[in-house]
C-alpha positions, 0 to 999 in steps of 0.5 A: 703908187698903189701895189698893182700886182696882177696875180692872185693866189694863196700858196702853201708855204714850204716846210722848213727842213729838219736840218738847216744852217742856223747861221751863215758866215758867207755873206758880206753883211755878216762879215761886217756885223761880226767885225764891228761887234768884236771891235765894239767889245774890244773898244769897251773892254780896253777901257778897264784898268787904263790910266788915260786916253793914250793908254786906252788907245795903245791897249785897244790897238794891241788887242785889235791886233789879235781880235781882228785876225781871230774874227776873220779866221772864225768867219773863213772857217765857218764859211768853208764848213758851211755844208758840214755844219748844216748837217748837224742838229741845231744844238750841234751848230751852236756848239760848233760855233762856240768851239770855233770861237774858242780856237779863234780866241787861242789863235788871237792870243798866240799872235799877240804872244808871238809879237811880244805884246803879251808877257804872260799869254792868257790862253784860258781867258782868250779861249773862253772869250772867243767862245763867248763872243762867237756864241753871242754872234751866232745867237744874233745871226739866228735871231736875224734868220728867224726874223727874216722868215715872217718878213719874207712870207709877208712880202710874198703874200703881199705880192701874190694874194688878193691883189688881182687887177680885174681890169687887166684880165678883162682887157686881156681877154677882150683883146684876145676875143677881138683878135680871134677872127682877124688874127687867130695866131696873135690871139693864141699867143696872147692867151699863152702869155697870160697862161704863163703869167698865172702859171708862174704865180701858182708854182712855188719857185723857192727863195730866189730865181735867175734874172733870166727867168724874171726877164722872161716873165716881164717879157710875157707881161709886156707882150700882153700890154703891147697888144692892148696899147699898141704903138703907145707902148714903146719898148726897149730891151738892153739885156746883157746875157752875162747877167742872166745867172744872177739870183733875185727874189721871184716876181721882183721885176713884175711890179716894176714893169707893171708900174711903168705901164700903169704910171707911164703909158696909161695916163698918157694919150701919146704913150710912153717909153719903157726900157728894161736893161741889165748889165754885168759890171765886175761882180755886180749886176745892174738892173734898170727899169725906166719909163717916161712920165706924162708932163705934170705928173709927179712922184708915184703914189705912196710907194708900197710896191717899191718898198716891198721890192726894196725889202725883199731884195734886202732880205735876200742879199742884205747889204749887197743888194742896192735899190734906188728909185726916183723921177728926173727930167720926166723919166722915172727910173728904178735901179737895182744892184745885186751880186752876180 
């Protein structure tokens, strides 16, 4: 599937703030990585000075009893102090992270001493180990954040620059011209929709927008295509108002509805059904974009646009954002899950 974006503009990238949070411990992905990292260190460290497998398992279980609560304490405190930490300079945030790690190490050592696992509590060693592990974790999170910026920028530019579809603009203007005399009000509404599409492309909307804003933009686009295809474009909306406040990268739904039209409606003489649905399920918002596919048409192109959408979703929501796409029984469906 070729990337069929209709927008074309170069945007000035936002300048980074002088003070910003270099590590964010409030994401599920960060929690999982931190726990796995510390546990891996415990597993390897427990191998030193043991006589056999059973002794290794016993030591690993004992150390985990102090390391795991200490790690969770570090994550909770770092998350609660997110705003105060963001006001510190970068070096200060590194020091604060290491200091919290030292306190977490002392906490873990205290737990093991309290339950009688340790005969002589190694307070200094535990504090130093906590500081070292937290410093390593903060560094890993910082490198991940730095790697995210160019990737997000590349995705953004790929969405917006040099991908205009001249035939879309040409067809839209032709449709408006044809309606000027017969239905001037409809022609005016068509041009307003087109203007709104380009206005959204030209403004900087930041890292994320609400699902409600993305739905409104998709409705503008499909309203334009409805004029062009008429009854060939059979639209269905099933929108859950409770899901409107969910955050997602800007212009994420646009390539999905465009491709539904391009690969579902355009190739079919009888048209196709395009359905967009949103639903709040507990703490997860599910978004589906589906379209019927003409008989004999298989999977779409090379999937560049879908890969772009998947990457941008992962950058914003990490493991909390899920993306699936596939063709089944003549219906192509894209399914997105993101936190509410």
